[in-house]
Each structure stands twice: as structure tokens, then as C-alpha cells.
C-alpha positions in Angstrom: -7.8 70.6 105.4 -4.1 69.5 105.2 -2.9 66.3 103.9 -2.4 65.0 107.4 -6.0 65.7 108.3 -7.5 63.5 105.5 -9.8 61.0 107.2 -8.7 57.9 105.2 -10.9 55.4 107.0 -14.0 57.7 107.0 -13.5 58.3 103.2 -13.2 54.6 102.5 -16.5 53.9 104.3 -18.1 56.7 102.3 -16.7 55.6 98.9 -17.6 52.0 99.6 -21.2 53.1 100.3 -21.1 54.8 96.9 -20.0 51.5 95.5 -23.1 49.8 97.1 -25.3 52.3 95.3 -23.6 51.6 92.0 -23.9 47.8 92.5 -27.6 48.2 93.3 -28.0 49.5 89.7 -25.5 47.1 88.3 -27.4 44.1 89.7 -30.6 45.3 88.0 -29.4 46.4 84.6 -32.6 45.2 82.8 -34.4 48.1 84.5 -31.8 50.8 84.0 -32.0 53.4 81.2 -28.8 54.1 79.3 -28.7 57.6 77.8 -26.1 59.2 75.5 -24.3 62.5 76.1 -23.0 62.2 72.6 -23.2 59.4 70.0 -20.6 57.3 71.8 -20.6 58.7 75.3 -23.0 57.0 77.7 -24.6 57.9 81.0 -26.9 56.0 83.3 -29.0 56.7 86.4 -26.2 55.0 88.4 -23.7 57.7 87.3 -26.0 60.4 88.5 -26.9 58.7 91.8 -23.3 57.9 92.7 -22.1 61.4 91.9 -25.0 63.1 93.8 -24.3 60.9 96.8 -20.6 61.7 96.9 -21.2 65.4 96.3 -23.7 65.6 99.2 -21.7 63.5 101.7 -18.3 65.0 100.9 -19.9 68.4 101.2 -21.1 67.5 104.7 -17.7 66.2 105.8 -15.7 69.1 104.2 -18.1 72.0 103.7 -15.3 74.4 102.6 -14.2 72.4 99.6 -15.4 72.5 96.1 -16.5 69.7 93.8 -15.9 68.8 90.2 -17.9 65.8 88.9 -18.2 64.4 85.4 -22.0 64.7 85.5 -22.6 67.9 87.6 -19.5 69.9 86.6 -17.7 72.4 88.9 -19.1 74.1 92.0 -17.8 76.1 94.9 -14.1 76.4 95.8 -12.1 75.1 92.9 -8.7 75.8 94.6 -9.4 72.9 97.0 -11.8 70.4 95.4 -12.9 66.9 95.1 -12.5 65.5 91.6 -15.0 62.7 90.9 -15.8 60.3 88.1 -18.8 58.4 89.5 -18.5 55.5 87.1 -15.4 55.3 84.9 -16.3 52.7 82.3 -20.0 53.4 82.0 -20.3 51.4 78.7 -18.8 48.4 80.4 -21.0 48.9 83.4 -24.1 49.1 81.2 -23.2 45.8 79.5 -22.8 43.9 82.8 -19.0 43.7 82.6 -17.1 44.0 85.9 -14.4 46.4 84.8 -15.6 49.8 85.9 -14.7 52.0 88.8 -15.4 55.0 91.0 -12.6 57.6 91.0 -12.2 60.2 93.8 -9.3 62.6 94.1 -8.6 65.6 96.4 -6.8 68.5 94.8 -5.3 71.3 96.8 -3.9 74.3 94.9 -3.4 72.1 91.8 -1.7 69.3 93.7 -3.4 65.9 94.0 -2.9 64.8 97.6 -5.4 61.9 97.9 -6.8 59.4 95.5 -9.1 56.4 95.4 -10.1 54.2 92.6 -12.7 51.6 93.7 -14.0 48.8 91.5 -17.1 47.5 93.4 -17.8 44.6 91.1 -14.2 43.3 91.7 -14.0 44.5 95.3 -10.6 46.2 94.6 -10.0 49.4 96.5 -6.9 51.3 95.4 -5.9 54.3 97.6 -2.9 56.7 97.9 -1.8 59.6 100.0 0.8 61.9 98.6 4.2 61.0 100.1 2.8 58.0 102.0 2.5 55.2 99.4 -0.3 53.4 97.6 -2.4 50.4 98.6 -4.7 47.8 97.1 -7.1 46.5 99.7 -4.7 47.7 102.5 -1.7 46.0 101.0 1.2 48.1 99.7 1.6 48.0 96.0 4.5 48.6 93.6 5.1 48.8 89.9 6.6 45.8 88.0 10.3 45.3 87.7 10.2 44.4 83.9 12.8 46.4 82.0 12.4 44.9 78.4 9.8 46.5 76.2 9.6 43.3 74.1 8.1 41.5 77.0 5.8 44.2 78.3 2.1 44.2 78.7 0.6 47.6 77.8 -2.8 49.1 78.2 -4.6 51.8 76.3 -8.0 53.2 75.4 -9.7 55.1 72.6 -11.5 58.1 74.0 -10.2 59.9 70.9 -11.8 57.4 68.6 -15.0 57.6 70.5 -15.0 61.4 69.9 -14.3 61.0 66.1 -11.0 62.8 66.4 -8.6 62.5 63.5 -5.7 61.8 65.8 -7.4 58.6 66.9 -4.6 56.5 68.5 -4.7 53.7 66.0 -1.3 54.3 64.4 0.3 54.7 67.8 -1.4 51.5 69.0 -0.1 49.6 65.9 3.5 50.7 66.6 3.4 49.8 70.3 1.5 46.5 69.7 4.3 45.3 67.4 6.9 46.2 69.9 5.4 44.5 72.9 4.1 41.1 74.0 0.6 41.9 75.3 -2.0 44.6 74.7 -5.1 45.3 76.8 -8.0 47.6 76.2 -10.3 47.2 79.3 -12.5 50.3 79.3 -11.6 52.2 82.5 -8.6 54.5 82.4 -8.7 54.9 86.2 -8.4 51.1 86.6 -5.8 50.7 83.9 -3.6 53.2 85.6 -4.0 51.3 88.9 -3.0 48.1 87.2 0.3 49.8 86.3 0.6 50.8 90.0 0.0 47.2 91.0 2.4 45.6 88.6 -0.3 43.9 86.5 0.5 46.2 83.5 3.9 47.6 82.7 2.5 50.8 81.1 -0.7 52.6 80.0 -1.3 55.5 77.7 -4.3 57.3 76.4 -5.2 60.7 74.9 -8.1 63.1 75.1 -9.2 62.2 78.6 -10.3 64.6 81.4 -8.8 65.2 84.8 -11.5 63.3 86.5 -10.6 60.2 84.5 -7.0 60.2 85.7 -6.4 62.3 88.8 -6.8 59.6 91.4 -5.1 56.9 89.4 -2.1 59.1 88.6 -1.4 59.7 92.3 -1.8 56.0 93.1 0.6 55.2 90.2 3.2 57.8 91.3 3.1 56.6 94.9 3.7 53.0 93.7 6.8 54.1 91.9 5.4 54.8 88.4 6.3 57.6 86.1 3.4 59.8 84.9 4.3 62.0 81.9 3.0 63.2 78.6 4.0 61.6 75.3 7.3 63.6 75.3 8.3 62.3 78.8 7.5 65.6 80.6 6.5 64.7 84.2 3.0 65.8 85.3 -0.7 64.9 84.9 -1.7 65.7 81.3 -5.1 64.1 80.6 -4.9 64.9 76.9 -1.7 62.9 76.7 -1.0 60.6 79.6 1.7 57.9 79.7 2.1 55.9 82.9 5.0 53.4 83.1 6.9 51.3 85.6 9.8 53.7 84.9 12.0 51.0 83.5 10.6 51.0 80.0 9.7 54.7 79.7 12.7 55.6 77.5 11.9 52.6 75.3 8.3 53.6 74.8 8.8 57.3 74.2 10.1 56.9 70.6 6.9 55.1 69.7 4.6 57.7 71.1 
């Protein structure tokens, strides 16, 4: 497959079908079991069902490509692969909150060329093709124009805290919170990154994530005009240190990171 041959409409139909599966569980939470992969890392039957569906259907459409899912791990050709987080924000999902998403990216030779972040409960479908732009529900999106950190609304998360890591993001959060107007911690890194792409947030940072958490969102952000760097400002997708900004406040944020 080349980038030009990506079946954007076919994939949207497939990913929306995955969303319907997720919603069928979401609308019946009293009958769904919530298990733990670790003391603070949750998994449900919905995670498994959505990932299995996507692995099967993407395999039928593109049999030569590999797969890397949060729940099933890596299989087949990892040079060209689908990278999938079936439900990013499982804890929010399990509590009946709407802020969770399905994240699907296509990586070819270490280059993300296609990305979707779909929030079924909100009916928000974010999509990007490398070099062709980014969309929310078929409307082109762009980052915000805000250039003053004092007025910025910033998002973050605490995967590091969940994992009991000593470098737990709390000191960094305190520095940035005091330098900005609004802070948000919403529970899905994939969605948070898309909010930067859509101009609803001016920046987002988090640490100790995995590629399946950020791959699709990072492409959507970059195609909307965002910068995607590590905490030193080096461009690239670094899940262990990801900083996504509208570009205009990047240099003001870096000293606080």
C-alpha cells in the first residue's frame, strides 16, 4: 500500500463499526466486567472485542500488513503495520464518561501516514493523511492562534503516576499550571492531542505513554499545524515525552518542561 491507495472512506466505515461495538458495551456497563492489567491499568471486554474486530477486518482488507494492538501485542509485518488502541481512556469508559476514543494509525517504515481518533460517545471523528491535512467530521481543522502562554489552556495526563514512577509529572504540572490560565486532565491522550489539533487546547504534554496512545493523534496534530516534540523541543513522536503545541507557545513552554 502507498499513501495514495489508503481507502479513507472504507476505513471510516470500518472504524465507525468498531465504535458501534464499543458503544454496545458502553450502553450496558452494569453487565461488563472491568479487570486490571496492573493495580491502576484497566481493561474491559470492550477493549478486547474492539481490538479483535479491527485486527480481523484490517487483516482482510490489507493482508500483507502487520498489527500492533494494546491488548494483543505485535504480529506479522512490523515494517508496515496498523497501530491500534481499541479504547484509549478505558477507566473513563468503565465509569460511563464520554471522553474515550478508538485510535488507529498506519505506519510504513517508521513513518505514520494515516491516523484516526474516533470518540463514539461524542460522535467526533478525527482523521489525517500525511501531507493532505486533518479533519474533524469532514471539516478541516487547524491549531489555535493564541501566542501568549499566560492565556493558554493546556492538557496533560498522569500515566507516570498510575505506574508509580518517581518522575510523576506533578512538579511539572505545578510549574505549568501557575504559568497558564486553564488546565485540563480528561483521560484520553489521543483525544487530548486532537483537541490541540482542533484549537480547543493550546498544548498537551504527557510522559510514559506508548506509541499506540499517540501515533494517530500526533499525525492529526501535525497535519493541523501543531508541533510535536519531546520536552527539549526535538521534533518527532516520542511517547515517553510528548509535547504537542500550537507552535506559537512552544518556546514559552519548553523552559517549564
